[in-house]
C-alpha positions in Angstrom: 0.0 0.0 0.0 1.3 3.4 -0.8 2.5 5.7 1.9 -0.2 8.3 2.7 1.8 10.6 4.9 4.2 13.1 3.1 7.8 13.1 3.9 8.7 15.2 7.0 9.3 18.9 6.6 11.3 20.8 9.2 9.3 23.5 10.9 10.5 26.1 13.2 9.1 25.5 16.6 9.7 21.7 16.5 6.3 20.2 15.3 6.7 17.8 12.4 3.8 17.9 10.0 4.3 14.2 9.2 3.9 13.4 12.9 0.7 15.4 13.1 -0.7 13.7 10.0 0.2 10.3 11.3 -1.5 11.2 14.6 -4.8 12.0 12.9 -4.7 8.9 10.8 -4.0 6.7 13.9 -6.9 8.3 15.8 -9.2 7.8 12.9 -8.2 4.1 12.6 -9.3 3.6 16.2 -12.8 4.8 15.5 -13.1 3.2 12.0 -15.1 0.1 13.3 -17.9 2.5 14.3 -18.5 3.0 10.5 -18.8 -0.7 9.9 -22.6 -0.5 9.3 -22.6 2.8 7.4 -22.1 3.4 3.7 -21.8 7.2 3.3 -20.5 9.8 5.7 -19.2 13.4 5.7 -15.9 13.9 7.5 -15.7 17.6 8.6 -13.6 19.9 10.7 -12.6 23.5 11.1 -9.1 22.1 10.3 -9.6 20.7 6.8 -6.1 19.1 6.7 -7.0 17.2 9.9 -10.3 16.1 8.3 -8.4 14.8 5.2 -6.0 12.8 7.2 -8.8 11.4 9.4 -10.7 10.3 6.2 -7.5 8.6 4.9 -7.1 6.8 8.3 -10.7 5.5 8.2 -10.3 4.6 4.5 -7.2 2.6 5.1 -8.9 0.6 7.9 -12.1 0.0 6.1 -10.3 -0.9 2.8 -9.1 -4.0 4.4 -12.5 -5.6 3.9 -14.5 -3.4 1.5 -14.2 -0.7 -1.2 -13.8 2.9 0.0 -13.9 6.2 -2.0 -12.7 9.5 -0.4 -13.9 12.7 -2.0 -12.4 16.2 -1.7 -15.1 18.8 -1.2 -12.6 21.4 0.1 -10.6 22.0 -3.1 -7.1 20.8 -3.9 -6.6 19.3 -0.4 -2.9 18.5 -0.3 -3.2 15.1 1.6 -5.6 13.9 -1.2 -4.1 15.8 -4.1 -0.6 14.5 -3.4 -1.9 10.9 -3.9 -3.0 11.6 -7.5 -0.3 11.2 -10.1 0.4 14.6 -11.8 0.1 13.2 -15.3 -3.4 11.8 -15.1 -6.7 13.4 -16.2 -7.3 16.4 -13.9 -11.1 16.0 -13.8 -12.7 15.6 -10.4 -15.9 16.1 -8.4 -16.6 19.6 -9.7 -16.4 18.3 -13.3 -18.7 15.4 -12.5 -21.4 17.7 -11.1 -20.9 20.5 -13.7 -20.3 18.5 -16.9 -21.5 15.0 -16.1 -18.1 13.3 -15.9 -18.5 9.8 -14.5 -17.4 9.3 -10.9 -15.9 6.0 -12.0 -13.6 8.0 -14.3 -12.4 10.5 -11.6 -11.8 7.9 -8.9 -8.1 7.1 -8.5 -6.9 3.9 -6.9 -4.2 4.6 -4.3 -3.5 1.2 -2.8 -2.2 -2.1 -4.1 -5.5 -4.0 -3.2 -7.6 -1.8 -5.4 -10.0 -1.1 -2.6 -9.1 2.5 -1.7 -9.9 5.4 -4.1 -9.7 9.2 -3.9 -11.8 11.6 -5.9 -10.0 15.0 -6.3 -11.9 18.2 -6.3 -11.3 18.7 -10.1 -10.8 21.7 -12.3 -13.5 23.9 -10.9 -14.6 25.0 -7.4 -16.4 22.5 -5.2 -17.3 25.1 -2.5 -20.5 25.8 -4.5 -23.5 25.3 -2.2 -25.4 23.9 -5.2 -23.0 20.9 -5.3 -23.4 20.3 -1.5 -27.2 20.4 -1.8 -27.4 18.4 -5.0 -29.8 15.4 -4.6 -27.4 13.3 -6.6 -25.5 12.6 -3.4 -28.4 10.6 -2.0 -28.5 8.4 -5.1 -24.7 7.9 -4.8 -25.1 7.0 -1.1 -27.7 4.4 -2.0 -25.5 3.0 -4.7 -22.6 2.6 -2.2 -25.0 1.0 0.2 -26.2 -1.5 -2.3 -22.7 -2.8 -3.1 -21.5 -2.7 0.5 -18.9 0.1 -0.1 -18.1 3.3 1.8 -18.2 6.9 0.6 -16.3 9.5 2.6 -16.6 13.2 1.7 -14.2 15.6 3.3 -15.8 19.0 3.7 -15.1 22.2 5.7 -17.3 22.8 8.8 -18.3 26.3 7.6 -19.4 25.3 4.1 -22.8 26.6 3.0 -25.1 23.6 2.4 -23.1 21.3 4.7 -26.2 20.2 6.6 -28.1 19.4 3.4 -25.2 17.3 2.4 -25.0 15.4 5.7 -28.8 14.8 5.5 -28.3 12.9 2.3 -25.5 10.7 3.9 -25.8 8.3 6.8 -24.2 10.8 9.1 -21.1 12.8 9.9 -17.7 12.2 11.5 -16.6 15.3 13.5 -12.8 15.8 13.6 -11.2 17.7 16.5 -13.1 20.3 18.4 -15.6 21.2 15.7 -18.7 23.0 16.8 -21.7 22.8 14.5 -24.8 24.9 15.1 -27.1 22.1 13.8 -25.3 19.2 15.6 -28.3 18.2 17.7 -30.3 17.6 14.5 -27.9 15.3 12.6 -26.5 11.8 13.1 -23.0 12.1 14.5 -21.5 8.7 13.8 -18.2 9.4 15.6 -16.0 12.1 17.0 -12.2 12.0 16.5 -10.4 13.8 19.3 -7.2 15.7 18.6 -4.2 13.3 18.9 -1.7 13.9 21.7 0.8 16.7 20.9 4.4 15.6 20.4 6.8 16.2 23.2 8.4 19.7 23.0 12.1 19.1 22.4 13.1 22.8 22.5 15.9 23.6 24.9 14.8 24.8 28.4 15.1 28.4 29.4 18.2 29.2 31.4 17.6 29.5 35.2 19.2 31.8 37.7 22.7 30.6 38.8 21.6 30.3 42.5 19.0 27.7 41.5 21.6 25.8 39.5 24.0 25.7 42.5 21.3 24.5 44.8 20.3 21.8 42.4 23.9 20.6 42.0 24.3 20.4 45.8 21.1 18.3 46.1 22.2 16.0 43.3 25.6 15.5 45.0 24.0 14.6 48.3 21.6 12.2 46.6 24.4 10.4 44.7 26.5 9.9 47.9 23.4 8.5 49.7 22.6 6.2 46.8 26.1 4.9 46.7 26.1 4.0 50.4 22.7 2.4 50.1 23.8 0.3 47.1 26.9 -1.0 48.8 24.8 -2.0 51.9 22.1 -3.7 49.7 24.7 -5.6 47.7 26.4 -7.0 50.7 23.1 -8.1 52.2 22.1 -9.8 48.9 25.3 -11.7 48.6 24.8 -13.1 52.1 21.5 -14.7 51.0 21.4 -18.3 49.6 20.4 -18.2 45.9 17.5 -20.4 44.8 17.9 -22.8 41.9 16.7 -21.3 38.7 13.7 -22.9 37.0 12.6 -22.1 33.5 9.0 -20.9 33.5 6.5 -23.1 31.7 5.7 -22.2 28.1 2.4 -20.4 27.7 -0.5 -22.5 26.3 -1.2 -21.3 22.7 -4.7 -19.9 22.1 -6.4 -21.7 19.2 -7.3 -19.5 16.3 -11.1 -19.0 15.8 -12.3 -18.5 12.3 -14.5 -15.5 11.8 -18.0 -16.2 10.6 -18.9 -15.1 7.1 -22.2 -14.4 5.5 -23.1 -17.2 3.1 -26.5 -16.0 2.0 -26.6 -13.7 -1.0 -29.2 -10.9 -0.5 -31.0 -9.9 -3.7 -31.4 -6.2 -4.5 -34.6 -4.5 -3.3 -37.6 -5.6 -5.2 -39.0 -2.0 -5.5 -36.1 0.2 -6.7 -38.6 2.9 -7.9 -39.5 3.5 -4.2 -35.9 4.4 -3.2 -36.4 8.2 -3.4 -39.5 8.3 -1.2 -38.8 5.5 1.2 -39.5 5.9 4.9 -35.8 5.8 5.6 -35.4 7.5 9.0 -35.8 5.8 12.3 -34.6 5.8 15.9 -32.1 3.2 17.0 -32.9 2.8 20.7 -30.2 0.4 21.7 -28.0 -2.4 20.4 -27.7 -5.7 22.3 -25.1 -8.4 22.0 -27.7 -10.9 23.3 -31.0 -11.6 21.4 -32.8 -12.4 24.7 -32.0 -8.9 26.1 -33.2 -7.3 22.9 -36.5 -9.3 22.9 -37.1 -8.4 26.5 -36.6 -4.7 26.0 -38.8 -4.8 22.8 -41.6 -6.6 24.7 -41.4 -4.1 27.5 -41.8 -1.0 25.4 -43.5 -2.4 22.3 -46.8 -0.4 22.9 -44.8 2.8 22.9 -42.7 2.1 19.8 -44.4 2.9 16.5 -43.1 0.5 13.8 -40.9 -1.1 16.5 -38.7 -4.0 15.5 -35.5 -5.9 16.3 -32.9 -6.3 13.6 -29.9 -8.7 13.9 -27.0 -7.2 12.0 -23.3 -7.9 11.6 -21.1 -5.1 13.0 -17.4 -4.3 12.5 -14.7 -6.2 10.6 -15.3 -9.3 12.7 -19.0 -9.4 11.7 -20.1 -9.7 15.4 -23.9 -10.0 15.6 -25.8 -7.2 17.4 -29.5 -7.0 17.9 -30.7 -3.4 17.2 -34.0 -2.2 18.7 -35.4 0.2 16.1 -38.6 2.3 16.1 -40.2 4.6 13.6 -40.4 4.9 9.8 -40.3 8.4 8.4 -39.4 10.0 5.1 -37.7 12.9 6.9 -35.1 13.1 9.7 -37.1 15.8 11.6 -39.9 13.3 12.2 -37.5 10.7 13.6 -35.9 13.4 15.8 -39.3 14.2 17.2 -40.0 10.5 18.0 -36.6 10.3 19.8 -37.5 13.4 21.9 -40.8 11.8 22.8 -39.3 8.4 23.7 -36.7 10.1 25.9 -39.5 12.1 27.6 -41.5 8.9 28.2 -38.3 7.1 29.5 -38.6 4.5 26.8 -35.0 5.5 25.8 -32.4 5.7 28.5 -30.2 8.8 29.0 -27.3 8.8 26.7 -28.8 6.2 24.3 -30.9 6.6 21.2 -29.8 8.1 17.8 -31.5 8.9 14.5 -30.4 6.4 11.8 -31.2 5.9 8.2 -32.7 2.5 7.6 -34.4 2.5 4.2 -34.5 -1.3 3.9 -36.8 -3.9 5.4 -38.2 -7.4 4.8 -41.8 -7.4 3.5 -43.8 -10.3 4.8 -47.4 -9.5 3.6 -49.7 -6.8 2.4 -53.5 -6.2 2.0 -55.5 -3.9 -0.1 -57.7 -1.2 1.3 -60.8 -2.7 3.0 -58.9 -5.9 4.0 -56.4 -4.5 6.4 -58.1 -5.5 9.7 -57.8 -9.2 8.8 -54.1 -8.7 8.1 -53.5 -6.9 11.4 -55.3 -9.7 13.2 -53.3 -12.4 11.4 -50.0 -10.9 12.6 -51.0 -9.5 16.0 -49.5 -12.4 17.9 -46.6 -13.2 15.6 -43.4 -14.4 17.1 -41.5 -12.2 14.8 -40.9 -8.4 15.5 -43.3 -7.4 12.8 -44.9 -4.0 12.2 -47.4 -2.5 9.9 -47.1 0.6 7.7 -50.1 2.2 6.1 -49.7 3.2 2.4 -51.0 6.3 0.7 -53.6 4.3 -1.2 -55.1 2.9 1.9 -53.4 -0.5 1.7 -51.3 -2.0 4.5 -47.9 -3.7 4.4 -46.4 -5.9 7.1 -42.6 -5.6 7.5 -40.0 -7.0 9.8 -36.6 -5.5 10.6 -35.0 -2.2 9.5 -31.6 -2.1 7.9 -29.1 0.4 6.8 -27.7 -1.8 4.0 -29.2 -4.7 2.0 -26.6 -7.2 3.2 -27.4 -6.5 6.8 -30.7 -8.3 6.3 -29.0 -11.6 5.5 -29.3 -13.2 8.9 -33.0 -12.3 9.4 -33.8 -13.3 5.8 -32.3 -16.8 6.5 -34.1 -17.2 9.8 -37.5 -16.2 8.2 -37.0 -18.6 5.3 -36.2 -21.4 7.9 -39.5 -20.5 9.5 -41.3 -21.3 6.2 -42.0 -17.6 5.5 -41.3 -15.8 2.2 -39.7 -12.4 3.0 -38.7 -10.0 0.2 -36.1 -7.2 0.7 -37.7 -3.9 -0.2 -37.4 -0.1 0.3 -39.9 0.3 3.1 -42.7 2.8 2.5 -45.7 4.1 4.4 -46.3 5.3 8.0 -47.2 3.7 11.2 -51.0 3.6 11.5 
């Protein structure tokens, strides 16, 4: 893999820019697993160079198991631009949005595995609010989600249209101490704190001579005392009988455990035309490592949770299974935020928990036309599955189970439902809780 940190440049004052860059990348690598279930995020900061290095750190970590593309929405960001060979086509994001140049054409592979790409800013300005607010970003985010890839967009914290851009992604990664006026109304996936500052190696300031003399006298007294103590301790140690040396037992090797892998291929959503008006926003109340704990919490608060369900999903590079308790199905983020506020007021969500998430996918179990919905509700009222109903604009009703950020996240539940002799279909979920 290519080196992503430029060669050190001396700087008066002692701070090496390469050390700073490496610090941001290392800090970003540590939080990268938090993006395991996401497919599109904005990485922003008031320090755009820090944001760029953070995006590269996340990209390097995630590229070990999926494709990652990093886009420059700042303009000629040096950490990203330096990775693009100077003799290649100069087109970038601005050209794609202005002239229709394909993103596949502007993406430049920068590692030997072919999993990590950068998308430079291009020949024009990318600080145009119209680019940030362009609805094409949501379609791109959906495309990355469908193939299990990750899109990272580096943007300045003061860019006009930043919130509109974040609303089209899965959320935002805040780098450093970056205040955002609208932070309570967006999904903050992670925060990357500033790395520890390197030790200051500049020479100390000279002290007054009298302090130096006093320090030397104290040092001399300490050395004499230490010498006397050492001679006494050595004599006492030599007088003791020495035990026979025994080699410590070799540690027992820990057997390697193979990571589980998804073996079920999840088909694409059966209703792609509904992607633009899906009820994509929900509230993730809590994630449990044990299915029993998730089921107990779901049963406890089910009556208070509109469109409540439990979704088993793989998380992180090790694909550990977590059971996410999710509620709500709304076409806008604001409606999901209102539900979260109400659930916190009613104590259905504990303090410090709960976040708005984008879960446009679900498994469709059944549906009924207008006039026949009561029978359908009665049929599934006592179902063992965490099902929920969403009323459609035409008066019909659909029964769903689960709520997922990516199609492949539905693999485990899809397999379990098929084993229970049901016929679920992956779809973009639509409608509202009746």
